[in-house]
Residue, then its C-alpha position, 0 to 999 in steps of 0.5 A: m373787868k377784862k384786861l384787853t392782850t396783844p396777838s403774839h407776833a406768831a399768831l399775828r403772822r399766822d391770821i395774816c398768812v391765813v387771809v391772804l391765802v383766802s383772799a388767792a383763793g377766792f381770787s383766782a380764774p377758774s382751770f378748765a383743765y380736764l382730768d382723765p380717768s387715770t391721772g385721778g387714780m395716779i392721786l389717788s396712790a399718789i394720796l395714798g402713798l403719803i399716808a403711809t409714810i407719814g403714818l411709819m414716820v410716825k410710827t419710828y420716831w414715835y418708838k424712839l421718843k418712847n425708849m428715850f424718855s423711859g430709859s429702854k436699853t432694848a434697842q440700844t442692846s440689841a443693836s449692838a449684837s447685831t452688830a457683834d454677830d455682822s463682826n462676826k460673821a465677816d471674820n468667819s467669811d475669811 
């Protein structure tokens, strides 16, 4: 016989939020708004820009996490080498 379990607080909260959002979307009034073609292009550009930004963010943090767990010192040594090069350039420019 299966034992019934109660849902966690987070799962119950999520279910309530979904019901409220679906209900709110179902009872909204029509807006009768006009969107011209240039507005559609602007919305498409914003969506593509957001996707590109999220992709770059994921790529950046993926490599940081990968290097942190693999114990790779290449990121740290290249950062310290570029700092040393910058300080040498500043000293030679005087």
